[in-house]
N, CA, C and O atoms as a Tinker XYZ file with bonds, in Angstrom:
   328  protein
     1  N     -8.135000    4.205000  -17.374000    73     2
     2  CA    -8.722000    5.318000  -16.812000    64     1     3
     3  C     -9.355000    5.029000  -15.512000    63     2     4     5
     4  O     -9.915000    3.960000  -15.268000    81     3
     5  N     -9.252000    6.012000  -14.684000    73     3     6
     6  CA    -9.703000    5.640000  -13.223000    64     5     7
     7  C    -10.762000    6.861000  -12.983000    63     6     8     9
     8  O    -10.387000    8.008000  -13.227000    81     7
     9  N    -11.737000    6.680000  -12.630000    73     7    10
    10  CA   -12.804000    7.563000  -12.084000    64     9    11
    11  C    -12.565000    7.909000  -10.671000    63    10    12    13
    12  O    -11.459000    7.981000  -10.136000    81    11
    13  N    -13.774000    8.127000  -10.092000    73    11    14
    14  CA   -13.581000    8.308000   -8.627000    64    13    15
    15  C    -13.134000    7.222000   -7.954000    63    14    16    17
    16  O    -13.582000    6.123000   -8.280000    81    15
    17  N    -12.222000    7.319000   -6.950000    73    15    18
    18  CA   -11.695000    6.094000   -6.320000    64    17    19
    19  C    -10.676000    6.480000   -5.392000    63    18    20    21
    20  O    -10.617000    7.633000   -4.966000    81    19
    21  N     -9.790000    5.495000   -5.020000    73    19    22
    22  CA    -8.870000    5.527000   -4.029000    64    21    23
    23  C     -7.413000    5.023000   -4.569000    63    22    24    25
    24  O     -7.338000    3.983000   -5.224000    81    23
    25  N     -6.329000    5.759000   -4.283000    73    23    26
    26  CA    -5.044000    5.330000   -4.738000    64    25    27
    27  C     -4.268000    4.778000   -3.249000    63    26    28    29
    28  O     -4.175000    5.430000   -2.209000    81    27
    29  N     -3.805000    3.517000   -3.479000    73    27    30
    30  CA    -3.007000    2.936000   -2.162000    64    29    31
    31  C     -1.685000    2.870000   -2.591000    63    30    32    33
    32  O     -1.458000    2.253000   -3.632000    81    31
    33  N     -0.818000    3.364000   -2.014000    73    31    34
    34  CA     0.677000    3.348000   -2.280000    64    33    35
    35  C      1.267000    2.247000   -1.133000    63    34    36    37
    36  O      1.009000    2.336000    0.068000    81    35
    37  N      2.023000    1.298000   -1.678000    73    35    38
    38  CA     2.347000    0.132000   -0.804000    64    37    39
    39  C      3.838000   -0.208000   -0.946000    63    38    40    41
    40  O      4.286000    0.058000   -2.061000    81    39
    41  N      4.657000   -0.705000   -0.121000    73    39    42
    42  CA     5.942000   -1.023000   -0.136000    64    41    43
    43  C      6.182000   -2.265000    0.617000    63    42    44    45
    44  O      5.730000   -2.413000    1.753000    81    43
    45  N      6.898000   -3.184000    0.002000    73    43    46
    46  CA     7.138000   -4.386000    0.804000    64    45    47
    47  C      8.625000   -4.436000    1.113000    63    46    48    49
    48  O      9.520000   -4.060000    0.356000    81    47
    49  N      8.762000   -4.940000    2.298000    73    47    50
    50  CA    10.258000   -5.062000    2.859000    64    49    51
    51  C     10.819000   -6.442000    2.571000    63    50    52    53
    52  O     10.132000   -7.378000    2.162000    81    51
    53  N     12.133000   -6.495000    2.817000    73    51    54
    54  CA    12.793000   -7.771000    2.705000    64    53    55
    55  C     12.171000   -8.828000    3.686000    63    54    56    57
    56  O     11.914000   -8.601000    4.869000    81    55
    57  N     11.973000   -9.986000    3.043000    73    55    58
    58  CA    11.291000  -11.119000    3.872000    64    57    59
    59  C      9.826000  -11.255000    3.384000    63    58    60    61
    60  O      9.248000  -12.301000    3.678000    81    59
    61  N      9.181000  -10.342000    2.691000    73    59    62
    62  CA     7.822000  -10.547000    2.048000    64    61    63
    63  C      7.938000  -11.383000    0.957000    63    62    64    65
    64  O      8.607000  -11.097000   -0.036000    81    63
    65  N      7.251000  -12.508000    1.113000    73    63    66
    66  CA     7.156000  -13.464000    0.020000    64    65    67
    67  C      5.845000  -13.673000   -0.716000    63    66    68    69
    68  O      4.844000  -13.260000   -0.131000    81    67
    69  N      5.693000  -14.211000   -1.833000    73    67    70
    70  CA     4.637000  -14.304000   -2.677000    64    69    71
    71  C      3.416000  -15.097000   -1.925000    63    70    72    73
    72  O      2.248000  -14.872000   -2.242000    81    71
    73  N      3.756000  -16.010000   -0.942000    73    71    74
    74  CA     2.672000  -16.615000   -0.209000    64    73    75
    75  C      2.005000  -15.820000    0.803000    63    74    76    77
    76  O      0.878000  -16.172000    1.151000    81    75
    77  N      2.599000  -14.686000    1.380000    73    75    78
    78  CA     1.948000  -13.793000    2.277000    64    77    79
    79  C      1.320000  -12.610000    1.738000    63    78    80    81
    80  O      0.598000  -11.912000    2.450000    81    79
    81  N      1.578000  -12.305000    0.366000    73    79    82
    82  CA     1.015000  -11.187000   -0.338000    64    81    83
    83  C     -0.395000  -11.128000   -0.428000    63    82    84    85
    84  O     -0.978000  -10.070000   -0.190000    81    83
    85  N     -1.099000  -12.323000   -0.799000    73    83    86
    86  CA    -2.437000  -12.233000   -1.081000    64    85    87
    87  C     -3.154000  -12.001000    0.471000    63    86    88    89
    88  O     -4.102000  -11.226000    0.601000    81    87
    89  N     -2.675000  -12.646000    1.437000    73    87    90
    90  CA    -3.281000  -12.517000    2.702000    64    89    91
    91  C     -3.139000  -11.151000    3.249000    63    90    92    93
    92  O     -4.062000  -10.551000    3.799000    81    91
    93  N     -1.915000  -10.670000    3.072000    73    91    94
    94  CA    -1.778000   -9.181000    3.582000    64    93    95
    95  C     -2.557000   -8.092000    2.818000    63    94    96    97
    96  O     -3.051000   -7.098000    3.352000    81    95
    97  N     -2.613000   -8.407000    1.443000    73    95    98
    98  CA    -3.420000   -7.371000    0.673000    64    97    99
    99  C     -4.718000   -7.414000    0.809000    63    98   100   101
   100  O     -5.374000   -6.398000    1.039000    81    99
   101  N     -5.228000   -8.568000    0.687000    73    99   102
   102  CA    -6.786000   -9.014000    0.767000    64   101   103
   103  C     -7.314000   -8.653000    2.149000    63   102   104   105
   104  O     -8.037000   -7.699000    2.438000    81   103
   105  N     -6.809000   -9.610000    2.961000    73   103   106
   106  CA    -7.244000   -9.693000    4.359000    64   105   107
   107  C     -7.106000   -8.510000    5.127000    63   106   108   109
   108  O     -8.009000   -8.064000    5.836000    81   107
   109  N     -5.886000   -7.952000    4.984000    73   107   110
   110  CA    -5.467000   -6.860000    5.948000    64   109   111
   111  C     -5.806000   -5.397000    5.457000    63   110   112   113
   112  O     -6.443000   -4.563000    6.102000    81   111
   113  N     -5.221000   -5.227000    4.094000    73   111   114
   114  CA    -5.291000   -3.870000    3.726000    64   113   115
   115  C     -6.658000   -3.470000    3.215000    63   114   116   117
   116  O     -7.169000   -2.395000    3.528000    81   115
   117  N     -7.229000   -4.339000    2.435000    73   115   118
   118  CA    -8.552000   -4.048000    1.905000    64   117   119
   119  C     -9.700000   -3.973000    2.863000    63   118   120   121
   120  O    -10.641000   -3.203000    2.671000    81   119
   121  N     -9.610000   -4.903000    4.063000    73   119   122
   122  CA   -10.646000   -5.029000    4.948000    64   121   123
   123  C    -10.395000   -4.001000    6.265000    63   122   124   125
   124  O    -11.294000   -3.742000    7.065000    81   123
   125  N     -9.263000   -3.550000    6.342000    73   123   126
   126  CA    -9.022000   -2.581000    7.501000    64   125   127
   127  C     -9.792000   -1.323000    7.465000    63   126   128   129
   128  O     -9.769000   -0.582000    6.483000    81   127
   129  N    -10.432000   -1.094000    8.466000    73   127   130
   130  CA   -11.277000    0.167000    8.610000    64   129   131
   131  C    -10.369000    1.359000    8.846000    63   130   132   133
   132  O     -9.800000    1.509000    9.928000    81   131
   133  N    -10.237000    2.184000    7.863000    73   131   134
   134  CA    -9.406000    3.285000    8.060000    64   133   135
   135  C     -9.942000    4.551000    7.293000    63   134   136   137
   136  O     -9.400000    5.649000    7.419000    81   135
   137  N    -10.863000    4.369000    6.620000    73   135   138
   138  CA   -11.441000    5.581000    6.005000    64   137   139
   139  C    -12.774000    5.924000    6.564000    63   138   140   141
   140  O    -13.581000    5.036000    6.838000    81   139
   141  N    -13.036000    7.213000    6.745000    73   139   142
   142  CA   -14.230000    7.761000    7.398000    64   141   143
   143  C    -15.209000    7.980000    6.347000    63   142   144   145
   144  O    -14.884000    8.783000    5.472000    81   143
   145  N    -16.401000    7.392000    6.260000    73   143   146
   146  CA   -17.505000    7.560000    5.315000    64   145   147
   147  C    -18.401000    8.923000    5.629000    63   146   148   149
   148  O    -18.178000    9.567000    6.654000    81   147
   149  N    -19.157000    9.217000    4.934000    73   147   150
   150  CA   -20.055000   10.468000    5.070000    64   149   151
   151  C    -20.832000   10.329000    6.263000    63   150   152   153
   152  O    -21.157000   11.348000    6.872000    81   151
   153  N    -21.201000    9.099000    6.711000    73   151   154
   154  CA   -22.018000    8.885000    7.961000    64   153   155
   155  C    -21.051000    8.979000    9.308000    63   154   156   157
   156  O    -21.550000    8.915000   10.431000    81   155
   157  N    -19.866000    9.108000    9.132000    73   155   158
   158  CA   -18.856000    9.175000   10.310000    64   157   159
   159  C    -18.579000    7.839000   10.764000    63   158   160   161
   160  O    -17.994000    7.707000   11.839000    81   159
   161  N    -18.896000    6.892000   10.139000    73   159   162
   162  CA   -18.565000    5.488000   10.569000    64   161   163
   163  C    -17.379000    5.141000    9.664000    63   162   164   165
   164  O    -17.346000    5.474000    8.480000    81   163
   165  N    -16.283000    4.370000   10.355000    73   163   166
   166  CA   -15.220000    4.109000    9.614000    64   165   167
   167  C    -15.561000    2.871000    8.648000    63   166   168   169
   168  O    -16.262000    1.933000    9.027000    81   167
   169  N    -14.995000    2.958000    7.362000    73   167   170
   170  CA   -15.185000    1.918000    6.299000    64   169   171
   171  C    -13.845000    1.385000    5.861000    63   170   172   173
   172  O    -12.798000    2.009000    6.034000    81   171
   173  N    -13.928000    0.135000    5.252000    73   171   174
   174  CA   -12.790000   -0.336000    4.639000    64   173   175
   175  C    -12.672000    0.276000    3.154000    63   174   176   177
   176  O    -13.561000    0.983000    2.679000    81   175
   177  N    -11.474000   -0.065000    2.457000    73   175   178
   178  CA   -11.388000    0.352000    1.212000    64   177   179
   179  C    -12.437000   -0.382000    0.237000    63   178   180   181
   180  O    -12.902000    0.191000   -0.748000    81   179
   181  N    -12.746000   -1.613000    0.572000    73   179   182
   182  CA   -13.652000   -2.361000   -0.105000    64   181   183
   183  C    -15.193000   -1.782000   -0.063000    63   182   184   185
   184  O    -15.969000   -1.929000   -1.008000    81   183
   185  N    -15.487000   -1.191000    1.004000    73   183   186
   186  CA   -16.735000   -0.561000    1.219000    64   185   187
   187  C    -17.009000    0.893000    0.725000    63   186   188   189
   188  O    -18.116000    1.423000    0.826000    81   187
   189  N    -15.744000    1.587000    0.097000    73   187   190
   190  CA   -15.850000    2.761000   -0.422000    64   189   191
   191  C    -16.277000    2.641000   -1.813000    63   190   192   193
   192  O    -15.998000    1.637000   -2.469000    81   191
   193  N    -17.031000    3.754000   -2.359000    73   191   194
   194  CA   -17.472000    3.765000   -3.721000    64   193   195
   195  C    -16.221000    3.996000   -4.602000    63   194   196   197
   196  O    -15.230000    4.562000   -4.141000    81   195
   197  N    -16.282000    3.557000   -5.854000    73   195   198
   198  CA   -15.387000    3.935000   -6.823000    64   197   199
   199  C    -14.216000    2.739000   -7.077000    63   198   200   201
   200  O    -14.311000    1.647000   -6.517000    81   199
   201  N    -13.241000    3.032000   -7.875000    73   199   202
   202  CA   -12.136000    2.222000   -7.968000    64   201   203
   203  C    -11.093000    2.122000   -7.058000    63   202   204   205
   204  O    -10.964000    3.057000   -6.267000    81   203
   205  N    -10.268000    1.123000   -6.997000    73   203   206
   206  CA    -9.031000    1.145000   -6.252000    64   205   207
   207  C     -7.824000    0.850000   -7.150000    63   206   208   209
   208  O     -7.797000   -0.140000   -7.881000    81   207
   209  N     -6.780000    1.782000   -7.068000    73   207   210
   210  CA    -5.527000    1.725000   -7.723000    64   209   211
   211  C     -4.450000    1.450000   -6.703000    63   210   212   213
   212  O     -4.181000    2.256000   -5.812000    81   211
   213  N     -3.792000    0.201000   -6.867000    73   211   214
   214  CA    -2.696000   -0.101000   -5.800000    64   213   215
   215  C     -1.408000    0.090000   -6.590000    63   214   216   217
   216  O     -1.201000   -0.547000   -7.622000    81   215
   217  N     -0.488000    1.034000   -6.062000    73   215   218
   218  CA     0.624000    1.404000   -6.716000    64   217   219
   219  C      1.909000    0.945000   -5.799000    63   218   220   221
   220  O      1.971000    1.322000   -4.629000    81   219
   221  N      2.775000    0.243000   -6.289000    73   219   222
   222  CA     3.998000   -0.204000   -5.526000    64   221   223
   223  C      4.958000    1.051000   -5.606000    63   222   224   225
   224  O      5.275000    1.623000   -6.649000    81   223
   225  N      5.334000    1.354000   -4.437000    73   223   226
   226  CA     6.190000    2.606000   -4.132000    64   225   227
   227  C      7.310000    2.421000   -3.334000    63   226   228   229
   228  O      7.181000    2.518000   -2.114000    81   227
   229  N      8.512000    2.140000   -3.885000    73   227   230
   230  CA     9.742000    1.694000   -3.135000    64   229   231
   231  C     10.266000    2.849000   -2.195000    63   230   232   233
   232  O     10.826000    2.578000   -1.133000    81   231
   233  N     10.081000    4.049000   -2.591000    73   231   234
   234  CA    10.376000    5.225000   -1.807000    64   233   235
   235  C      9.780000    5.320000   -0.405000    63   234   236   237
   236  O     10.384000    5.890000    0.505000    81   235
   237  N      8.546000    4.733000   -0.242000    73   235   238
   238  CA     7.903000    4.650000    1.077000    64   237   239
   239  C      8.816000    3.920000    1.934000    63   238   240   241
   240  O      8.767000    4.137000    3.145000    81   239
   241  N      9.613000    3.113000    1.484000    73   239   242
   242  CA    10.509000    2.307000    2.501000    64   241   243
   243  C     11.929000    2.967000    2.613000    63   242   244   245
   244  O     12.742000    2.509000    3.415000    81   243
   245  N     12.207000    3.953000    1.879000    73   243   246
   246  CA    13.435000    4.611000    1.924000    64   245   247
   247  C     13.696000    5.440000    3.066000    63   246   248   249
   248  O     12.775000    5.706000    3.839000    81   247
   249  N     14.969000    5.917000    3.268000    73   247   250
   250  CA    15.450000    6.899000    4.215000    64   249   251
   251  C     15.878000    8.102000    3.566000    63   250   252   253
   252  O     16.514000    8.128000    2.512000    81   251
   253  N     15.490000    9.150000    4.263000    73   251   254
   254  CA    16.060000   10.642000    3.679000    64   253   255
   255  C     17.480000   10.727000    4.063000    63   254   256   257
   256  O     17.843000   10.496000    5.216000    81   255
   257  N     18.431000   11.114000    2.947000    73   255   258
   258  CA    19.734000   11.329000    3.167000    64   257   259
   259  C     19.962000   12.533000    2.541000    63   258   260   261
   260  O     20.149000   12.507000    1.324000    81   259
   261  N     19.988000   13.743000    3.217000    73   259   262
   262  CA    20.022000   15.059000    2.664000    64   261   263
   263  C     18.612000   15.425000    1.909000    63   262   264   265
   264  O     17.479000   15.312000    2.379000    81   263
   265  N     18.937000   15.825000    0.803000    73   263   266
   266  CA    17.699000   16.164000   -0.007000    64   265   267
   267  C     17.317000   14.867000   -1.008000    63   266   268   269
   268  O     16.585000   15.065000   -1.978000    81   267
   269  N     17.817000   13.623000   -0.740000    73   267   270
   270  CA    17.610000   12.539000   -1.634000    64   269   271
   271  C     17.180000   11.393000   -0.809000    63   270   272   273
   272  O     17.505000   11.331000    0.376000    81   271
   273  N     16.445000   10.458000   -1.393000    73   271   274
   274  CA    16.015000    9.225000   -0.842000    64   273   275
   275  C     16.975000    8.155000   -0.958000    63   274   276   277
   276  O     17.534000    7.993000   -2.043000    81   275
   277  N     17.243000    7.393000    0.036000    73   275   278
   278  CA    18.176000    6.249000   -0.051000    64   277   279
   279  C     17.371000    5.005000    0.211000    63   278   280   281
   280  O     16.609000    4.976000    1.176000    81   279
   281  N     17.503000    3.953000   -0.615000    73   279   282
   282  CA    16.798000    2.628000   -0.398000    64   281   283
   283  C     17.348000    2.077000    0.953000    63   282   284   285
   284  O     18.542000    1.884000    1.179000    81   283
   285  N     16.373000    1.860000    1.777000    73   283   286
   286  CA    16.512000    1.187000    3.030000    64   285   287
   287  C     17.217000   -0.170000    2.881000    63   286   288   289
   288  O     17.048000   -0.845000    1.865000    81   287
   289  N     17.890000   -0.513000    3.741000    73   287   290
   290  CA    18.386000   -2.053000    3.771000    64   289   291
   291  C     17.377000   -2.918000    4.164000    63   290   292   293
   292  O     17.720000   -4.100000    4.126000    81   291
   293  N     16.195000   -2.697000    4.545000    73   291   294
   294  CA    15.216000   -3.528000    4.884000    64   293   295
   295  C     14.365000   -4.053000    3.665000    63   294   296   297
   296  O     13.570000   -4.981000    3.814000    81   295
   297  N     14.560000   -3.425000    2.454000    73   295   298
   298  CA    13.927000   -3.975000    1.133000    64   297   299
   299  C     14.954000   -3.821000    0.050000    63   298   300   301
   300  O     15.973000   -3.140000    0.167000    81   299
   301  N     14.624000   -4.474000   -0.962000    73   299   302
   302  CA    15.555000   -4.476000   -2.126000    64   301   303
   303  C     14.814000   -3.929000   -3.376000    63   302   304   305
   304  O     13.618000   -4.164000   -3.550000    81   303
   305  N     15.573000   -3.175000   -4.260000    73   303   306
   306  CA    14.862000   -2.821000   -5.418000    64   305   307
   307  C     14.858000   -3.782000   -6.480000    63   306   308   309
   308  O     15.580000   -4.774000   -6.386000    81   307
   309  N     14.087000   -3.591000   -7.533000    73   307   310
   310  CA    13.948000   -4.608000   -8.593000    64   309   311
   311  C     12.461000   -4.720000   -8.969000    63   310   312   313
   312  O     12.161000   -5.543000   -9.833000    81   311
   313  N     11.490000   -3.959000   -8.392000    73   311   314
   314  CA    10.093000   -4.075000   -8.696000    64   313   315
   315  C      9.297000   -5.204000   -8.183000    63   314   316   317
   316  O      8.122000   -5.282000   -8.543000    81   315
   317  N      9.748000   -6.015000   -7.454000    73   315   318
   318  CA     8.917000   -7.212000   -6.759000    64   317   319
   319  C      9.183000   -7.395000   -5.369000    63   318   320   321
   320  O     10.254000   -6.974000   -4.933000    81   319
   321  N      8.448000   -7.907000   -4.677000    73   319   322
   322  CA     8.561000   -7.983000   -3.182000    64   321   323
   323  C      9.821000   -8.829000   -3.029000    63   322   324   325
   324  O     10.149000   -9.767000   -3.755000    81   323
   325  N     10.470000   -8.356000   -1.983000    73   323   326
   326  CA    11.762000   -8.956000   -1.669000    64   325   327
   327  C     11.547000  -10.412000   -0.925000    63   326   328
   328  O     12.523000  -11.079000   -0.578000    81   327
């Protein structure tokens, strides 16, 4: 169950390895100031109240082909970082 919080959809492209994922996820994504707080100041995801749900989403790296999504050649399917 998730109460108030944020959902972060993420897609990893070919070349992403297990050794760069912690740095990318923790250092970059969670600390990047991209959300505006009630005070008007930009806040990171870690500074926001509530839970954080990170969802891998392969279609973010896809390309539209007509009315369907095609998997981009820049990443592979299979549920893990390429």
